[in-house]
N, C-alpha and C positions, 0 to 999 in steps of 0.2 A: 333513573334517567342516565346515570353514568354508564350503566351496562348497555343501554340503548345506543348511546353515542359510540361506544367501542364496537358494537356489532355493526353499526352503519359504516363506520370507517373501515372495518375489516373487509366488509363486502366490497366497498368502493375501491380499496387499495388493490384487491385481486383483479378487478377489471381495469385498473389504471397502472398496471405493471410497466407499460411502455414508457411511463414517465419516471422511471427509476433514476435516482440521482447518480451523477458521476463523481466519485470522490476526487478531491484535489490533493495533490501532494504538497504539503506545506510544512513549515516547522512547527512541531507541537510545542505548546507552552508548558506541557507537563514535564518533559524531560530534555527539551532542547534538541532532540534528534528528529530527523526527517521521518515523517509518518503520514500515512494516508488517513487524514482526519478532515472533517468538515465542521462548519459552525452553523448553528441555528440561533437566532436571536428572537426571544419571546418576551412579551410583557403580559403578566397575568395579575397585576395588582402589586402588592408589596413584594419587593424582590427578595426579601428574606424567605417568604413562602415559596416563591418560584424556585429559588436556589435549593432549598431543602428537599423539594419534591424531585426535581430532575437529577439531583445527586444520587438518588436511589436506583436509577435505571442502569442496567447492565449495558455497557458500551459507551456510556457517558464518561469521558475522561476528566473533564474539569468544568466547573461552572463559575463564571465571574459575574458579580453583581455590579450594575452601573446604570448609566443614563444614556438615552439615545432618542432621536426623533425630534429634537428641539433646535433652537437657534443659539442658545448661550454656549460660549466656549469654556470648556473645563469647569463646569458648575460644581458647586459644593452641594452636599445633601440638603443643607438648610435652604439654599437657593431653589433647588428643585421642589422642595416641600411648599414653597409659596405658590406653585402652579403657574409662575410667570415665565419660566424658561422654555416652555413648550416640550420639554423632555418627559419621557416616561421612565419609571423605574423598570429596568429590564435586566435580562441575563443573557450573556453570551454562553452558549452551551457547546462545548467542544466534544465531538463524538466520533467514534469509529464506525463508519457506515457498513463495515463488515459484520458488526455486532448489533447495531441498531440503525434502522433506516429513518430517513426524514419523515416518511409516512407515520412511523411509529411514534416519533417525537411529536408530530401534529396530533396524533391520537391522545398523547399525554397532555398536550396543550389544552385541548378541548375538554378534558376531564379535570385538569388541575384548577380550573376556575369557572366562573359563570360568564361566558362570552356574550351574554345578552344584557349585561349591566353596562350602561354608558358612563364612562369616566368615574368608575367606582368599583370596589370589591368590598362587600360588607360595610363596615364602618369607615373604611378608608375611602375618602371622597376627594375627587379632583382629577384633572386631566393627566396628572402624573401617575395615576393608578389605572389608566385606560387599558383595555384589552388590545393587544397589537402583535402583529407578526411583521418583523423587519426582514425582508428577503434579501439574500446575498446574490442571487442569480435568477434568471428567467424561469428555471425549473422550479425553484422554491416558490416563486410568485404564482405560477400556474397551479401548483398543487394546493397552495393556501386558498386561492380563489375557488378552485374546484370543490374542495371539501366544504367550504363555507356555503356555497350554493347548494350542494347536495344535502347537507345537514339541515339547511333551511327548508328545502323541498320535502325532506322526510319528516319535518316537524319534530326533530330530535329534542328540541327545547320548546318550552311553552311560548317563549317570545323569540323574536328574530335576533340573529347574531349581529352584533354591532362591532365586531373586531376590525380594527384598522389594519390594512395591508399596505405597507409602505416600504420603499427601498432603504436598505441599510446604507448609511453614509458614514457616520463616525460614532464610536462608542467610547464614552468616558467612564473608566473604571471608578467605582465608588471608593470612598475612604477605606483603609485597611480594616477598620473595626466592623465594616459591613460584610466582609468576606467570610464565608463559612459560618455565618452568624448563629444559626440554630444549633449547630453542633458544638459551638464554643460557649453558648449561653442557654443551655436547656432549661435552666431554672428561672430565666427572665419571664416576667408575667405574660408578655405577648407570645413568647414561645410556648409556654405551658398551656395557655387557654385559647390561643388562636391557631398557631402553627401545628402543634402536636395533634389535635383532633383531626385537622385537615390531612395531615401526613398519614395518619392511621387509615383514613378512608382511601387515600391514594394508593397506599401499599396493598390494600386488599384488592383493589381493582387490577393492579399490575403485579400481583404476587408471583407470576411466572416469568417476570422480566426484571426482577430485582437483583442487585449485586449479592445480597446475602439475606 
């Protein structure tokens, strides 16, 4: 199924080249220097998993775990876990568009999780675990909707994609202990038995796009 998704997106992206993103010159949070980087904001369930996967990709400079899409101001992890804040666990993915395109990140998004599961991923259940793309500009929105429509039309998945496409408004960075979680806690039970197997599958699919 993941190979089918990649093949469909590859074909679609070739025919959709006119919608290539225009990189924005902003201050990079990586080194504090001006650089042509862009941001993608995705929710694919537990942000520990999302972070660990996107960190693997060449061109991704930094991944921040946090919360977005809700109404609560500066929520804590515990508050988001109640499902009452409206926020989703998400990641801000800072990337160099000269090394990896938004189309390629969308490809990774659709492979990194099951976008047909409503308000859950595996045993993680609740609106905070919903599948979502928070677009930063009209170009990102157009591409997200385009790929969802085409993947549904191609029946790339057994069920219909339920990914939310919503405007990016504010992103609240999660507590420090959530950042770079998998790499700092490889022996933690969730990391060993949930993230690691998923990460190995992800790396196999994107073996030609990995940092190492």
